[in-house]
Structure formats: C-alpha cells, structure tokens
N, C-alpha and C positions, 0 to 999 in steps of 0.2 A: 231771467234765470229761472228755469224750471225746477221746481223743488217739491217735496211732500212731507208733510207732517204725519208722523206715524206713532201709533200707541196701540198696546195690546194689553189683555188680560189672559191669565193662564191657569192651568190646574195646580201649578207649584212653581218652583224655582229652577229645576233642572231640565235644560232643554233636551238631553237625552232621553229623559223619561216622561216628562210632562208635556202637556199640548197646550196649543192656543185655543181660548174659547170665545175670544172676542177681539175683533181688529177694527181700527178706524184709520182711514187715509184721507187726508185733505190735501188735495192738488193745488199747487200755487204756480202762478206765473208772475214774476216781479212782486211777490209777496201778497199778490191778490187771489182770493179764492175762485178758482175755475171749477172745481168739482169736489164733491165729498161722498165718500163710500164707507159704510159701516154695517157689520153683521156679527151676530153670534155664530159660533162654529161647533157643530156637534162633533163629539168624540166619545170613545169608549173608555177613555181614562177617567178614573173617579177624581173628582175635585177635592182637593185636601181641605181640611176643616180650616186651616189657617189662611188658605188663599180665600175660601168662601168668607170668612170673616173679614178680609180686606175688601173684596169686591161685590160680594153679595149675590153673585151669580150661581144659581142652582142647577143641577142636572136636568130637572124638569124644564127649565127655561131654554134648554138645548135641542129639545125633541124634535122640532120642525126647522132647525136651523141646517145650513148646508155644511158638509164636511170641508176640510182645508183643501183635499184635493179638488173639489168642485170649484173652488175660487182660486186655485194655485196658479193657473196662467194669468188671471187678471192681476193678482198680487205681484207676480214677478215681473209682468209687463210695466206696471207702474213704478216699481223701484229701480229698475234696470237702467234707465236713462236720466234718473233724477238725482238731485242732492237730497239726502236723508236727513231729516230734522227731528229730533226728539229728546226726551230725557232718559239718560242710560241707554239710548237706542243701540250704541254700539256694543256694550257689555251684555245687554239683556234682549232688547227686541230684535235685533238683526240675527243674534244667535239662534233664537226661536225659529224666526222665519226661515233661516237657511236649514235647520234640521227638518221642519215641516216641508219645505220644498224637496229635500232629499227624499223624505218618506214618500213624496208624490211623484218621485221619479224625474224631478226636475233639476238642473243645475242650479247651484247657489248664485246669490248676487252679493257683490260687494262695492256698493256705491260710495262716492265721497259723503262724509257724514259731518253733521254740526250736532254735537251732543252737548245739551244745556249742562249736564251734570259737570262737565269740564270747568264750568263757571261757578262752582259751589263756592270756591275761595272768595271769588270777587263779591258775591252776594253774602258771604258768611252764612251759608245755608246748608242744609243737609237733604233737601227734597224739593220737589217741584212746586209743592204747596207752600213752603217757607219763602221761596222766591216770589211766588205770587203774592203773598201776604205783603212783602216788603214794597211791592209795586202797587199795591191796593188793587190787585185784580181779584175779582171775586172767584171763589172756588167751592161753592155750595155742594155740588155733585163731585166726588173724587172717586178714583179707582174705578172709573168705567171709561172705556176706551175713547169715545167721541169727546165727553167733556174734558177729559185729560188732554187730548189733542188739541183742543181749542185753547186751553190755558197755555199750552206750550206756544201756540201761535201768537197769542197776545204777548207773551214774554219776547218772543224774537222780534216781533214788530216793534216793541219798545226799544230793544237793542238797535234795530234799524234806525229808528228815528234819533236815537241818542248819539249814536256813533255814525253808522252808514252801512250801506248794503256790503261794501268792502270788508266791514268787520266781519261778517259771517263768512265770506269768501275766504278771508285770511286765517280763519280759525277752524277750518275744515280738517277732518282727520283724513290723512292719506296714508296708504300702506309705504312702509319704507322699501328701500332698493332691494333688500335681501328677499322679499316676497313679491316684489312687482311683477316678476315673470310668471309667477303663480297665478297672480291675480288676472294678468293679461290672458293667459291660458284658460283660465275659468270663465272668464267673461266671453272667450271665443267658444264656450261650450265644448271643452276638451278633457278628456281623462289625462292623467299625469304619470309619468315615470320620473321618480325622484331618486337620486343617489345621495345616501345619508350616511354621515360619520358617526357611528355608535361609539359606546365606551370601549368596545374590544375589536370591532371590525367595521368595515364599509359595507353598507347594504343596500339593496334596491327595493324600493316600494312602488306599487302601481295601484292606482285607484282613483277615487271619486272625491275632491275636496269638499268638505261641508262646513269647515270654519277656518278663518285665517285671521290672525292679527300681527303685530309686530314682533311677537316672541314665539309663536308657534302655528303649526298647520295641523288640524285633525283631517286625516285621510281615512276613507273607507274602502277596503279591499273586498269587493263581492265575491271573489272566488273563495276566500277564507272566511267571509262574513265577520270580519274583525276591524276595529278601529285602531289607528295608529296615531300618537300624538309625537309630532316630530318637530324639534326645536329650530327655529330659522337659522340660527348661527351654525348649525351642524349640517345644514343642507348644502350639497356640493354642486349639485347640477339638477335642473329641471328640463324635461322635454315633454311636449304635449303629444299625445299619441291617439 
C-alpha cells in the first residue's frame, strides 16, 4: 500500500490568505519508509505572531528556502497516487496544499485520506500530542513539520500493530457520490461546468475546483476572478470541459 504522511506549518490558519512555510512528506510502502522530504518554504506573506508562537519559524529562516511554486510539481506528484495520512490533514493540510497548487497554476489533488483526528474520540484526546502521550510516544519537538510527521507515523504503526492494515483502509475518507463526478473530473485535470440550484434560480458556473468535501465545492472562475462556494446537495449536473 503506497501512502504518505504529510505535515505542514503555515503563516496562519486561513488557506485563502495564509501560506505554507514548511512541509514534510514521508513516503511509505506497506508502512515502511522509502523516502523523506522536508523543506522550509519562502513566501512574501507575513507570519502571524500567533503562528510564530506555535512553530517558532521566523521570516529570516525562510530567506534561502524555495517558494511553493518551485516544489509544486514534486508535492503534487507525491500526493496524487497515494493514501494521505496525517492529523487534521483533511480539514487543514490538504486545504492549504490545494490553495497553494491553485496559486501555482496546478490542478488540486483529492487523495483518499486517513485522518488521525477522526480518532480523537477513541483516544479521548484533542491533539496529536495527547494521542502520542497516551501511547508513550516521545514528542519533545512539536509543531515542526518533520517531527510531527514522524509522531503521526508512529501512531499509525501502533494502530496497524494493534488492529491491522485493513483498519487503515477501512477508515479512509472517501468523497460521497454527490461529488464523486467532480473528483473524477478534477483528477483528470479538467475544468468544470456546473449547473447549480440556487435560492431563486438555476445558474451555471464554470471554473477551476480548488477545494471539495462532502458538503461543498469551492470553484474559482478566472474570467471574473471570483470564488464560488457551491453546496453539494444543490449541484444538479457536472460536465468536464
């Protein structure tokens, strides 16, 4: 089973406005490490004081780092055919990745995802580090991309040993049927024409998907330089163009 463990650090919490400033990817084959990649990322977006307090990455540390666009092909290639593993990777990491890919002129990616945060109830925890503590996994360096990715991998290996590899496969996040056609079109590198039932009328939207989940699609129309938030239950038809 080809999979990757992903973790990022950012300038803030809003993927529409903030930027990724560190990324770590651990490539796995059958949960054995085959490659590791990590780098700081240069951006012209200021790092918020709150974010700096969390990860300790300063703007001076980014001076000689590559920009995201310089590593965008590498990141997309590693994500597109792998199972994505992380903590809050669906609601946080993947959203940031797709916005960064969009800014780089690349199509977004929507891999099957194993999100450890979905097991917070099982572990009676509220963070990656609380889970690690319960499992006696050391977490001396926190809120840096590679150390956090390694903590995540250790927890996932614990789950595999305790349950099975099938536990991971059986708890993957897959997009529901409402948006599966959109996901297929996006993974085929297509723009979309969407017929959408609004409050007062049926309308047509054409654009570039940059975020998808079970409930909504964010679509960017280059012609009007505008973002649309379309709710999945109101999407009538999807056509790749």
